[in-house]
All heavy atoms as an XYZ file, in Angstrom:
886
protein
N      -2.620    -52.202     20.817
C      -3.565    -53.185     21.308
C      -2.804    -54.209     22.195
O      -1.943    -54.775     21.770
C      -4.223    -53.893     20.108
C      -5.220    -54.843     20.445
S      -5.913    -55.600     18.887
C      -7.018    -56.843     19.620
N      -3.368    -54.317     23.355
C      -2.758    -55.309     24.284
C      -2.996    -56.747     23.762
O      -3.862    -56.980     23.004
C      -3.253    -55.181     25.660
C      -2.642    -53.996     26.441
C      -2.995    -54.233     27.915
O      -3.912    -54.814     28.341
N      -2.074    -53.582     28.752
N      -2.186    -57.687     24.324
C      -2.421    -59.094     23.977
C      -3.561    -59.684     24.801
O      -3.587    -59.593     25.993
C      -1.087    -59.835     24.238
C      -1.055    -61.275     23.849
C      -1.106    -61.377     22.340
C       0.187    -61.997     24.359
N      -4.524    -60.310     24.101
C      -5.556    -61.076     24.789
C      -5.302    -62.523     24.439
O      -4.980    -62.891     23.351
C      -6.899    -60.608     24.358
O      -7.114    -60.922     23.000
N      -5.614    -63.264     25.458
C      -5.313    -64.826     25.440
C      -6.655    -65.485     25.872
O      -7.302    -65.096     26.764
C      -4.182    -65.130     26.393
C      -2.846    -64.487     26.133
C      -1.920    -64.672     27.154
C      -2.297    -64.917     24.777
N      -6.934    -66.570     25.192
C      -7.940    -67.520     25.552
C      -7.592    -68.913     25.287
O      -6.737    -69.066     24.344
C      -9.285    -67.085     24.904
O      -9.224    -67.274     23.516
N      -8.132    -69.891     25.922
C      -7.683    -71.326     25.736
C      -8.897    -72.154     25.559
O     -10.047    -71.772     26.042
C      -6.889    -71.854     26.955
O      -7.620    -71.738     28.113
C      -5.585    -71.046     27.104
N      -8.657    -73.199     24.822
C      -9.738    -74.197     24.607
C      -9.042    -75.484     24.158
O      -7.820    -75.471     23.838
C     -10.718    -73.749     23.480
C     -10.023    -73.377     22.143
C     -10.985    -72.556     21.329
N     -10.203    -71.865     20.217
C      -9.776    -72.387     19.061
N     -10.238    -73.718     18.838
N      -9.125    -71.787     18.172
N      -9.782    -76.537     24.198
C      -9.069    -77.828     23.863
C      -9.911    -78.443     22.610
O     -11.047    -78.286     22.515
C      -9.146    -78.834     25.058
O     -10.493    -79.142     25.368
C      -8.267    -78.407     26.135
N      -9.078    -79.133     21.849
C      -9.554    -79.926     20.690
C      -8.912    -81.249     20.851
O      -7.690    -81.360     20.643
C      -9.253    -79.233     19.347
C      -9.927    -77.873     19.251
C      -9.732    -80.245     18.230
C      -9.656    -77.131     17.915
N      -9.669    -82.304     21.016
C      -9.170    -83.693     21.118
C      -7.966    -83.743     22.038
O      -7.010    -84.444     21.724
C      -8.862    -84.115     19.663
C     -10.010    -84.255     18.780
C      -9.805    -84.670     17.404
O      -8.696    -85.270     17.134
O     -10.490    -84.410     16.489
N      -8.056    -83.108     23.097
C      -6.923    -83.234     24.202
C      -5.752    -82.394     23.895
O      -4.807    -82.342     24.649
N      -5.876    -81.455     22.910
C      -4.812    -80.681     22.504
C      -5.229    -79.253     22.975
O      -6.359    -78.786     22.695
C      -4.483    -80.626     21.000
C      -4.024    -82.047     20.572
C      -3.486    -79.585     20.621
C      -4.114    -82.325     19.091
N      -4.369    -78.527     23.708
C      -4.706    -77.165     24.235
C      -4.333    -76.131     23.056
O      -3.267    -76.187     22.536
C      -4.043    -76.811     25.497
C      -4.720    -75.578     26.185
C      -2.513    -76.770     25.414
C      -5.963    -75.755     26.758
N      -5.335    -75.240     22.818
C      -5.181    -74.256     21.842
C      -5.129    -72.915     22.601
O      -6.074    -72.630     23.437
C      -6.308    -74.178     20.844
C      -6.666    -75.419     20.212
C      -6.021    -73.078     19.798
C      -5.555    -76.109     19.330
N      -4.085    -72.168     22.412
C      -4.044    -70.852     23.080
C      -4.194    -69.773     21.930
O      -3.385    -69.683     21.077
C      -2.633    -70.556     23.764
C      -2.661    -69.248     24.446
C      -2.411    -71.698     24.736
N      -5.392    -69.166     21.945
C      -5.708    -68.080     20.944
C      -4.956    -66.756     21.433
O      -5.323    -66.306     22.559
C      -7.140    -67.947     20.767
C      -7.839    -69.180     20.218
O      -7.311    -69.550     19.089
O      -8.736    -69.731     20.777
N      -4.163    -66.168     20.567
C      -3.525    -64.990     20.858
C      -3.954    -63.896     19.922
O      -4.039    -64.129     18.714
C      -1.987    -65.162     20.706
S      -1.304    -66.548     21.609
N      -4.240    -62.767     20.404
C      -4.649    -61.664     19.582
C      -4.044    -60.328     20.159
O      -4.025    -60.048     21.418
C      -6.135    -61.461     19.477
N      -3.557    -59.421     19.294
C      -2.945    -58.142     19.718
C      -1.461    -58.147     19.480
O      -1.022    -58.659     18.412
N      -0.739    -57.546     20.373
C       0.716    -57.363     20.162
C       1.477    -58.274     21.234
O       1.148    -58.167     22.423
C       1.097    -55.846     20.417
C       0.531    -54.965     19.484
C       0.522    -53.494     19.878
N       1.582    -53.123     20.763
C       2.736    -52.378     20.429
N       2.824    -51.984     19.178
N       3.597    -52.141     21.308
N       2.453    -58.975     20.723
C       3.350    -59.799     21.551
C       4.536    -59.083     21.764
O       5.432    -59.104     20.925
C       3.521    -61.190     20.960
C       4.369    -62.155     21.734
C       3.908    -62.315     23.195
C       4.389    -63.574     21.049
N       4.624    -58.290     22.850
C       5.798    -57.391     23.110
C       6.378    -57.598     24.459
O       5.698    -58.230     25.359
C       5.403    -55.909     22.874
C       5.040    -55.673     21.405
C       4.276    -55.446     23.846
N       7.556    -57.138     24.686
C       8.135    -57.243     26.003
C       7.354    -56.606     27.091
O       6.809    -55.484     26.832
C       9.612    -56.617     25.989
C      10.335    -56.630     27.271
C      10.887    -57.835     27.654
C      10.298    -55.544     28.074
C      11.563    -57.823     28.888
C      11.021    -55.553     29.327
C      11.576    -56.687     29.768
N       7.190    -57.189     28.195
C       6.476    -56.551     29.339
C       5.262    -57.480     29.720
O       5.435    -58.665     29.726
N       4.178    -56.809     30.009
C       3.001    -57.500     30.438
C       2.451    -58.496     29.467
O       1.990    -59.610     29.809
C       1.905    -56.516     30.884
C       2.200    -55.687     32.074
O       3.076    -56.107     32.806
O       1.638    -54.581     32.232
N       2.523    -58.112     28.176
C       1.946    -59.019     27.134
C       2.750    -60.396     27.129
O       2.168    -61.451     27.167
C       2.039    -58.402     25.802
C       0.963    -57.320     25.570
C       1.452    -55.920     26.184
O       2.523    -55.858     26.714
O       0.654    -54.958     26.102
N       4.128    -60.282     27.018
C       4.873    -61.503     26.902
C       4.776    -62.276     28.280
O       4.729    -63.500     28.274
C       6.286    -61.266     26.496
O       6.950    -60.392     27.302
N       4.728    -61.515     29.310
C       4.580    -62.152     30.655
C       3.241    -62.951     30.744
O       3.269    -64.062     31.343
N       2.202    -62.410     30.213
C       0.916    -63.015     30.270
C       0.855    -64.384     29.537
O       0.384    -65.449     29.929
C      -0.177    -62.169     29.822
N       1.497    -64.393     28.340
C       1.665    -65.592     27.499
C       2.467    -66.609     28.246
O       2.134    -67.770     28.287
C       2.237    -65.230     26.075
C       2.396    -66.422     25.196
C       1.062    -67.167     24.903
C       3.040    -66.027     23.899
N       3.610    -66.159     28.801
C       4.514    -67.101     29.522
C       3.741    -67.773     30.617
O       3.791    -68.992     30.779
C       5.700    -66.342     30.013
C       6.739    -67.185     30.642
C       7.948    -66.464     31.259
N       8.623    -65.688     30.181
C       8.573    -64.332     30.091
N       7.904    -63.652     30.986
N       9.221    -63.703     29.176
N       3.100    -67.025     31.426
C       2.328    -67.555     32.595
C       1.238    -68.491     32.139
O       0.974    -69.558     32.751
C       1.755    -66.445     33.460
C       2.796    -65.609     34.266
C       3.729    -66.584     35.041
O       3.188    -67.287     35.841
O       4.927    -66.440     34.969
N       0.469    -68.090     31.112
C      -0.603    -68.925     30.621
C      -0.083    -70.329     30.199
O      -0.630    -71.380     30.591
C      -1.347    -68.297     29.448
O      -1.832    -66.973     29.929
C      -2.387    -69.181     28.880
N       0.933    -70.361     29.377
C       1.470    -71.581     28.801
C       2.096    -72.408     30.008
O       1.903    -73.631     30.082
C       2.519    -71.341     27.670
C       3.200    -72.651     27.308
C       1.812    -70.730     26.469
N       2.888    -71.796     30.866
C       3.483    -72.543     31.950
C       2.539    -73.203     32.845
O       2.683    -74.303     33.340
C       4.451    -71.622     32.721
C       5.669    -71.240     31.905
C       6.867    -71.111     32.648
C       8.035    -70.809     31.646
N       9.312    -71.182     32.221
N       1.298    -72.560     33.090
C       0.215    -73.189     33.904
C      -0.355    -74.350     33.213
O      -0.890    -75.236     33.823
C      -0.820    -72.124     34.233
C      -0.440    -71.124     35.260
C      -1.540    -70.123     35.464
C      -1.055    -68.993     36.420
N      -2.040    -67.985     36.562
N      -0.410    -74.372     31.834
C      -1.007    -75.386     31.039
C       0.010    -76.624     30.968
O      -0.517    -77.736     30.720
C      -1.326    -74.867     29.737
C      -2.457    -73.832     29.639
C      -2.424    -73.219     28.167
C      -3.811    -74.461     30.037
N       1.265    -76.351     30.965
C       2.226    -77.448     30.735
C       2.043    -78.766     31.501
O       2.177    -79.812     31.006
C       3.630    -76.915     30.846
C       4.051    -75.983     29.669
S       5.614    -75.192     29.872
C       6.704    -76.467     30.530
N       1.877    -78.655     32.845
C       1.646    -79.901     33.522
C       0.570    -80.811     33.070
O       0.550    -82.014     33.082
C       1.419    -79.502     35.037
C       1.942    -78.108     35.119
C       1.772    -77.510     33.690
N      -0.508    -80.169     32.635
C      -1.690    -80.938     32.200
C      -1.799    -81.288     30.661
O      -2.450    -82.230     30.288
C      -2.985    -80.147     32.531
N      -1.047    -80.486     29.838
C      -1.099    -80.684     28.460
C       0.346    -80.822     27.807
O       1.139    -79.996     28.059
C      -1.807    -79.487     27.643
C      -3.272    -79.388     28.138
C      -3.654    -78.494     29.153
C      -4.255    -80.117     27.522
C      -4.947    -78.371     29.535
C      -5.594    -80.014     27.966
C      -5.935    -79.146     28.954
O      -7.183    -78.984     29.322
N       0.434    -81.856     27.041
C       1.825    -82.047     26.424
C       1.772    -81.570     24.961
O       2.819    -81.433     24.284
C       2.219    -83.497     26.414
C       2.408    -84.046     27.838
C       3.652    -83.317     28.492
C       3.843    -83.767     29.846
N       4.662    -82.777     30.720
N       0.632    -81.239     24.372
C       0.434    -80.825     23.067
C      -0.194    -79.442     23.053
O      -1.335    -79.261     23.454
C      -0.342    -81.860     22.163
C       0.332    -83.172     22.093
C      -0.504    -84.178     21.477
O      -1.735    -84.251     21.678
N       0.004    -85.055     20.619
N       0.612    -78.388     22.627
C       0.133    -77.058     22.751
C       0.216    -76.381     21.397
O       1.251    -76.544     20.700
C       1.051    -76.260     23.779
C       0.846    -76.902     25.111
C       0.627    -74.783     23.820
C       1.905    -76.424     26.127
N      -0.792    -75.719     21.060
C      -0.787    -74.903     19.732
C      -1.039    -73.514     20.088
O      -1.953    -73.199     20.824
C      -1.989    -75.405     18.760
C      -1.965    -74.384     17.634
C      -1.736    -76.852     18.419
N      -0.094    -72.626     19.664
C      -0.305    -71.151     19.834
C      -0.959    -70.690     18.542
O      -0.251    -70.607     17.521
C       1.016    -70.487     20.134
C       1.747    -70.704     21.369
C       2.990    -69.869     21.520
C       0.821    -70.665     22.541
N      -2.231    -70.342     18.637
C      -2.890    -69.877     17.472
C      -2.615    -68.340     17.325
O      -3.205    -67.525     18.069
C      -4.413    -70.138     17.451
C      -5.206    -69.561     16.344
O      -4.557    -69.068     15.357
N      -6.488    -69.781     16.242
N      -1.758    -67.980     16.450
C      -1.261    -66.581     16.319
C      -2.052    -65.742     15.335
O      -1.577    -64.634     14.852
C       0.214    -66.690     15.876
C       1.072    -67.469     16.710
S       1.339    -66.820     18.389
C       2.593    -65.656     18.052
N      -3.128    -66.231     14.931
C      -4.030    -65.543     13.901
C      -4.203    -64.097     14.171
O      -4.178    -63.205     13.275
C      -5.339    -66.256     13.766
C      -6.166    -65.736     12.541
C      -7.318    -66.609     12.376
C      -8.139    -66.192     11.084
N      -9.246    -67.060     10.940
N      -4.401    -63.679     15.431
C      -4.741    -62.311     15.781
C      -3.531    -61.495     16.139
O      -3.703    -60.323     16.550
N      -2.394    -61.996     16.038
C      -1.161    -61.260     16.536
C      -0.742    -60.413     15.277
O      -0.348    -60.955     14.328
C       0.026    -62.152     16.995
C       1.268    -61.440     17.293
C      -0.527    -63.046     18.189
N      -0.741    -59.145     15.489
C      -0.261    -58.187     14.471
C       1.131    -57.690     14.598
O       1.736    -57.273     13.610
C      -1.233    -56.925     14.512
C      -2.672    -57.238     14.339
S      -2.950    -58.217     12.845
C      -4.418    -59.067     13.263
N       1.697    -57.798     15.748
C       3.111    -57.320     15.961
C       3.817    -58.092     16.994
O       3.285    -58.470     18.073
C       3.081    -55.868     16.408
C       4.389    -55.218     16.593
C       5.191    -54.803     15.539
C       4.843    -55.048     17.947
C       6.421    -54.218     15.802
C       6.079    -54.508     18.138
C       6.894    -54.102     17.042
O       8.138    -53.495     17.328
N       5.143    -58.409     16.759
C       5.976    -59.163     17.677
C       7.266    -58.369     17.812
O       7.910    -58.040     16.767
C       6.215    -60.627     17.314
C       4.967    -61.370     17.211
C       7.239    -61.242     18.360
C       5.094    -62.829     16.781
N       7.791    -57.988     19.008
C       9.032    -57.447     19.115
C      10.069    -58.469     19.656
O       9.667    -59.616     19.797
C       9.040    -56.152     20.001
C       8.800    -56.503     21.529
O       8.663    -57.567     21.811
O       8.706    -55.430     22.364
N      11.290    -57.989     19.877
C      12.338    -58.898     20.300
C      12.007    -59.690     21.618
O      12.277    -60.802     21.771
C      13.657    -58.153     20.381
O      13.577    -57.204     21.395
N      11.242    -58.935     22.459
C      10.862    -59.627     23.818
C       9.830    -60.561     23.553
O       9.812    -61.651     24.162
N       8.978    -60.391     22.609
C       7.926    -61.382     22.225
C       8.622    -62.608     21.623
O       8.182    -63.758     21.844
N       9.567    -62.367     20.748
C      10.403    -63.455     20.141
C      11.014    -64.310     21.257
O      11.030    -65.590     21.175
C      11.326    -62.988     19.197
C      10.858    -62.702     17.771
C      12.126    -62.177     16.914
C      10.245    -63.962     17.086
N      11.677    -63.641     22.122
C      12.341    -64.265     23.246
C      11.391    -65.085     24.030
O      11.786    -66.265     24.417
N      10.192    -64.666     24.304
C       9.237    -65.449     25.020
C       8.807    -66.707     24.239
O       8.695    -67.708     24.841
C       7.993    -64.552     25.283
O       8.422    -63.374     26.105
C       6.895    -65.310     26.037
N       8.644    -66.573     22.933
C       8.279    -67.764     22.177
C       9.373    -68.814     22.150
O       9.129    -69.979     22.283
C       7.971    -67.332     20.668
C       6.685    -66.554     20.378
C       6.631    -66.134     18.957
C       5.423    -67.352     20.863
N      10.633    -68.352     22.089
C      11.753    -69.344     22.111
C      11.913    -69.914     23.543
O      11.991    -71.139     23.617
C      13.130    -68.518     21.765
C      13.062    -67.965     20.444
C      14.277    -69.436     22.198
C      14.190    -67.055     20.053
N      11.693    -69.128     24.632
C      11.763    -69.677     25.959
C      10.624    -70.730     26.195
O      10.804    -71.804     26.754
C      11.621    -68.496     26.921
O      11.433    -69.029     28.234
N       9.465    -70.356     25.752
C       8.300    -71.329     25.909
C       8.528    -72.596     25.101
O       8.277    -73.694     25.588
C       6.952    -70.602     25.503
C       6.393    -69.638     26.445
C       5.309    -68.902     25.803
C       6.105    -70.156     27.745
N       8.951    -72.519     23.907
C       9.242    -73.623     23.115
C      10.212    -74.600     23.840
O      10.023    -75.725     23.871
C       9.801    -73.186     21.715
C      10.097    -74.324     20.784
C       9.071    -74.959     20.073
C      11.413    -74.765     20.586
C       9.321    -75.994     19.193
C      11.685    -75.880     19.726
C      10.662    -76.458     19.009
O      10.872    -77.497     18.175
N      11.355    -73.907     24.347
C      12.319    -74.736     25.052
C      11.754    -75.439     26.311
O      11.996    -76.576     26.592
C      13.502    -73.892     25.418
O      14.082    -73.386     24.258
N      10.981    -74.661     27.086
C      10.424    -75.191     28.276
C       9.332    -76.326     28.019
O       9.400    -77.378     28.667
C       9.591    -74.090     28.990
O      10.430    -73.113     29.435
N       8.587    -76.138     26.936
C       7.663    -77.228     26.616
C       8.382    -78.499     26.217
O       8.069    -79.621     26.575
C       6.607    -76.706     25.570
C       5.829    -77.945     25.006
C       5.678    -75.586     26.065
N       9.441    -78.308     25.415
C      10.221    -79.463     24.906
C      10.862    -80.131     26.081
O      10.940    -81.363     26.183
C      11.255    -79.097     23.890
C      10.697    -78.466     22.537
C      10.286    -79.602     21.559
N      11.367    -80.467     21.320
C      11.747    -80.824     20.231
N      11.186    -80.329     19.080
N      12.767    -81.711     20.033
N      11.444    -79.369     26.968
C      12.180    -79.964     28.125
C      11.148    -80.717     29.024
O      11.626    -81.632     29.746
C      12.788    -78.803     28.939
N       9.969    -80.270     29.062
C       8.975    -80.960     29.803
C       8.248    -82.221     29.091
O       7.363    -82.764     29.654
N       8.814    -82.516     27.983
C       8.403    -83.676     27.207
C       7.130    -83.411     26.271
O       6.506    -84.300     25.872
N       6.936    -82.101     26.069
C       5.799    -81.808     25.250
C       6.223    -81.227     23.917
O       7.345    -81.243     23.468
N       5.190    -80.851     23.118
C       5.391    -80.211     21.854
C       4.617    -79.020     21.704
O       3.430    -78.854     22.179
C       4.839    -81.210     20.744
C       5.759    -82.376     20.448
C       5.147    -83.185     19.298
O       5.358    -82.833     18.143
O       4.451    -84.157     19.518
N       5.137    -77.941     21.136
C       4.446    -76.731     20.892
C       4.517    -76.339     19.408
O       5.657    -76.379     18.783
C       5.120    -75.510     21.771
C       4.276    -74.241     21.644
S       5.024    -72.894     22.674
C       6.124    -72.174     21.552
N       3.374    -75.974     18.848
C       3.345    -75.607     17.463
C       2.791    -74.190     17.328
O       1.932    -73.835     18.148
C       2.524    -76.550     16.587
C       3.110    -78.026     16.730
C       2.331    -79.039     15.969
C       2.778    -80.437     16.266
N       3.615    -81.019     15.305
N       3.297    -73.482     16.356
C       2.642    -72.169     16.020
C       1.789    -72.263     14.819
O       2.137    -72.948     13.819
C       3.789    -71.154     15.777
C       4.846    -70.964     16.776
C       5.828    -69.902     16.331
C       4.253    -70.560     18.129
N       0.578    -71.660     14.845
C      -0.353    -71.742     13.742
C      -0.894    -70.314     13.374
O      -0.964    -69.478     14.188
C      -1.458    -72.663     14.153
N      -1.222    -70.262     12.054
C      -1.938    -69.128     11.494
C      -1.078    -67.856     11.664
O      -1.694    -66.812     12.128
C      -3.309    -68.929     12.171
O      -4.068    -70.122     11.969
N       0.199    -67.835     11.359
C       0.989    -66.671     11.488
C       0.799    -65.692     10.309
O       0.562    -66.159      9.194
C       2.483    -67.023     11.477
C       3.067    -67.507     12.837
C       2.454    -68.798     13.221
C       4.573    -67.542     12.800
N       0.823    -64.345     10.628
C       0.647    -63.346      9.543
C       1.906    -63.346      8.629
O       2.960    -63.829      9.021
C       0.412    -62.011     10.184
O       1.679    -61.543     10.761
N       1.848    -62.768      7.437
C       2.875    -62.713      6.557
C       4.089    -61.893      7.240
O       5.240    -62.313      7.073
C       2.444    -62.044      5.263
N       3.703    -60.933      8.049
C       4.768    -60.035      8.631
C       5.437    -60.921      9.757
O       6.631    -60.832      9.860
C       3.988    -58.923      9.276
C       4.892    -57.762      9.775
C       4.133    -56.583     10.231
C       5.011    -55.426     10.428
N       4.178    -54.213     10.770
N       4.673    -61.759     10.412
C       5.379    -62.583     11.467
C       6.245    -63.655     10.917
O       7.372    -63.906     11.230
C       4.323    -63.234     12.461
O       3.518    -62.162     13.012
C       4.942    -64.112     13.468
N       5.740    -64.207      9.781
C       6.643    -65.224      9.024
C       7.855    -64.553      8.560
O       8.990    -65.161      8.597
C       5.820    -65.836      7.877
C       4.775    -66.850      8.256
C       3.918    -67.213      7.077
C       5.470    -68.092      8.844
N       7.788    -63.342      8.039
C       8.948    -62.605      7.523
C       9.868    -62.334      8.672
O      11.239    -62.563      8.534
C       8.532    -61.312      6.878
C       9.661    -60.545      6.361
C       9.218    -59.208      5.716
O       8.121    -58.908      5.634
O      10.178    -58.471      5.325
N       9.447    -61.974      9.825
C      10.276    -61.765     11.009
C      11.016    -63.041     11.473
O      12.204    -62.969     11.706
C       9.390    -61.202     12.207
C      10.071    -61.071     13.507
C      11.131    -59.923     13.477
C       9.094    -60.745     14.608
N      10.260    -64.137     11.426
C      10.888    -65.489     11.765
C      11.973    -65.834     10.740
O      13.011    -66.430     11.084
C       9.903    -66.532     11.971
C       8.915    -66.312     13.206
C       7.959    -67.436     13.162
C       9.713    -66.212     14.530
N      11.716    -65.456      9.451
C      12.619    -65.797      8.460
C      13.896    -64.946      8.613
O      15.055    -65.534      8.564
C      12.027    -65.562      7.093
O      12.949    -65.744      6.081
N      13.788    -63.714      8.852
C      14.899    -62.837      9.019
C      15.768    -63.214     10.262
O      17.044    -63.185     10.158
C      14.394    -61.340      9.186
C      13.819    -60.820      7.857
C      15.546    -60.407      9.673
C      13.077    -59.530      7.983
N      15.045    -63.629     11.304
C      15.839    -63.966     12.540
C      16.282    -65.486     12.578
O      16.775    -65.918     13.495
C      14.961    -63.673     13.749
O      13.707    -64.476     13.568
C      14.683    -62.224     13.900
N      16.092    -66.150     11.377
C      16.485    -67.557     11.194
C      15.813    -68.486     12.210
O      16.304    -69.484     12.580
C      18.045    -67.710     11.386
C      18.799    -66.816     10.494
C      18.837    -67.272      9.060
C      19.919    -66.577      8.245
N      19.394    -65.765      7.169
N      14.521    -68.083     12.603
C      13.832    -68.923     13.576
C      12.752    -69.768     12.885
O      12.102    -70.554     13.579
C      13.115    -68.065     14.649
C      14.069    -67.264     15.605
C      13.353    -66.313     16.450
C      14.859    -68.375     16.410
N      12.691    -69.641     11.584
C      11.612    -70.549     10.915
C      11.965    -72.059     11.070
O      11.065    -72.847     11.144
C      11.594    -70.197      9.379
C      10.666    -69.074      8.937
C      10.887    -68.861      7.362
C       9.351    -69.227      9.338
N      13.139    -72.294     11.208
C      13.581    -73.764     11.317
C      13.544    -74.282     12.752
O      13.640    -75.438     13.012
C      15.056    -73.909     10.682
O      15.892    -73.007     11.415
C      15.133    -73.621      9.274
N      13.430    -73.312     13.694
C      13.371    -73.704     15.087
C      11.880    -74.147     15.511
O      11.743    -75.166     16.076
C      13.784    -72.517     15.972
C      13.558    -72.830     17.481
C      15.221    -72.115     15.712
N      10.963    -73.291     15.128
C       9.558    -73.622     15.486
C       8.893    -74.564     14.481
O       9.293    -74.622     13.315
C       8.753    -72.317     15.537
C       9.193    -71.361     16.500
C       9.860    -70.245     16.260
C       8.995    -71.679     17.950
C      10.276    -69.333     17.201
C       9.360    -70.832     18.914
C      10.010    -69.679     18.504
N       7.866    -75.380     15.004
C       7.005    -76.147     14.052
C       5.846    -75.225     13.741
O       5.046    -74.936     14.546
C       6.563    -77.387     14.821
C       5.813    -78.348     13.914
O       5.414    -77.966     12.848
O       5.659    -79.539     14.366
N       5.909    -74.730     12.473
C       4.911    -73.787     12.100
C       3.896    -74.381     11.129
O       4.346    -75.050     10.105
C       5.620    -72.565     11.414
C       6.569    -71.868     12.484
C       4.541    -71.581     10.944
C       7.431    -70.783     11.832
N       2.622    -74.159     11.401
C       1.581    -74.689     10.505
C       0.692    -73.672     10.004
O       0.547    -72.586     10.695
C       0.711    -75.724     11.297
C       1.457    -76.887     12.003
C       2.140    -77.677     10.850
N       3.164    -78.608     11.394
C       3.324    -79.880     10.913
N       2.468    -80.335     10.010
N       4.249    -80.740     11.433
N       0.253    -73.792      8.783
C      -0.589    -72.802      8.130
C      -1.864    -72.443      8.946
O      -2.255    -71.257      9.016
C      -0.914    -73.127      6.670
C       0.265    -73.123      5.797
O       1.244    -72.456      6.091
O       0.200    -73.826      4.755
N      -2.519    -73.451      9.432
C      -3.847    -73.278     10.137
C      -3.780    -74.045     11.472
O      -2.967    -75.015     11.680
C      -4.952    -73.729      9.345
O      -4.917    -75.210      9.235
C      -5.014    -73.088      7.921
N      -4.713    -73.650     12.282
C      -4.852    -74.381     13.516
C      -5.195    -75.873     13.294
O      -4.670    -76.759     13.995
C      -5.983    -73.684     14.341
C      -6.382    -74.442     15.631
C      -7.716    -73.774     16.150
O      -7.659    -72.568     16.527
O      -8.672    -74.501     16.289
N      -6.034    -76.135     12.278
C      -6.421    -77.508     11.926
C      -5.154    -78.320     11.512
O      -5.056    -79.416     11.983
C      -7.532    -77.428     10.829
O      -8.602    -76.763     11.287
C      -7.904    -78.874     10.540
N      -4.330    -77.683     10.684
C      -3.125    -78.405     10.348
C      -2.302    -78.727     11.570
O      -1.679    -79.782     11.556
C      -2.279    -77.498      9.383
C      -2.954    -77.330      8.039
O      -3.784    -78.114      7.642
O      -2.461    -76.400      7.284
N      -2.163    -77.834     12.531
C      -1.396    -78.058     13.714
C      -2.026    -79.152     14.516
O      -1.192    -80.050     14.959
C      -1.385    -76.742     14.576
N      -3.183    -79.210     14.736
C      -3.890    -80.312     15.453
C      -3.736    -81.586     14.878
O      -3.366    -82.623     15.419
C      -5.445    -79.903     15.648
C      -6.106    -81.196     16.269
C      -5.629    -78.744     16.595
N      -3.904    -81.660     13.495
C      -3.770    -82.897     12.760
C      -2.280    -83.391     12.805
O      -2.049    -84.634     12.789
C      -4.182    -82.720     11.324
C      -5.709    -82.560     11.119
C      -6.111    -82.310      9.706
C      -6.509    -83.875     11.624
N      -1.306    -82.478     12.746
C       0.130    -82.886     12.774
C       0.476    -83.602     14.074
O       1.371    -84.407     14.056
C       0.936    -81.688     12.547
O       0.945    -80.824     13.745
N      -0.196    -83.377     15.222
C       0.025    -84.084     16.424
C      -0.282    -85.568     16.232
O       0.408    -86.470     16.721
C      -0.661    -83.505     17.624
C      -0.106    -82.226     18.209
C      -0.774    -81.055     18.122
C       1.139    -82.253     18.813
C      -0.259    -79.859     18.704
C       1.661    -81.106     19.332
C       1.000    -79.942     19.311
N      -1.454    -85.869     15.598
C      -1.820    -87.192     15.422
C      -0.789    -87.984     14.516
O      -0.472    -89.129     14.766
C      -3.186    -87.248     14.769
N      -0.313    -87.291     13.512
C       0.567    -87.858     12.579
C       1.997    -88.058     13.259
O       2.637    -89.231     13.122
C       0.916    -86.881     11.398
C      -0.177    -86.887     10.388
C       0.004    -85.897      9.281
C      -1.239    -85.795      8.379
N      -1.148    -84.604      7.568
N       2.443    -87.192     14.182
C       3.698    -87.353     14.826
C       3.505    -88.465     15.862
O       4.486    -89.274     16.204
C       4.240    -86.118     15.464
O       3.375    -85.683     16.522
N       2.369    -88.625     16.449
C       2.162    -89.678     17.468
C       2.214    -91.051     16.848
O       2.638    -92.067     17.374
C       0.810    -89.466     18.210
N       1.731    -91.196     15.551
C       1.643    -92.342     14.845
C       2.978    -92.826     14.348
O       3.187    -94.027     14.022
N       4.082    -91.949     14.334
C       5.318    -92.367     13.830
C       6.317    -92.869     14.902
O       7.376    -93.289     14.619
C       6.049    -91.122     13.128
O       6.131    -90.091     13.962
C       5.191    -90.786     11.885
N       5.846    -92.779     16.137
C       6.736    -93.185     17.245
C       6.521    -94.702     17.612
O       5.559    -95.197     17.601
C       6.589    -92.349     18.549
C       7.067    -90.927     18.192
N       6.460    -89.885     18.717
C       8.147    -90.473     17.484
C       7.041    -88.738     18.294
N       8.148    -89.142     17.641
């Protein structure tokens, strides 16, 4: 199943809904292009991974690259609603501590308000 992407905003935060497989090639390229186009207008980005069933090394590399790009641009990117399989993959690759991972999209959106209040 190819990766399908859609975007929407909640309280000024952009949500990128991802469904399918995040793999090297067109899928990871589509995610990269989508997020990079959003970066100038949005500093708070949530990747809703609820529909992602499989991630390969190329997909992981894309997530790391996007996270770094968003941070370098003064923004924040959070991952939400990861499957147990994806969480296990991030644990094995020691990336759980790199990403800001939230159980649900709502948790991710609310966490932006909390982090803004602490600065």
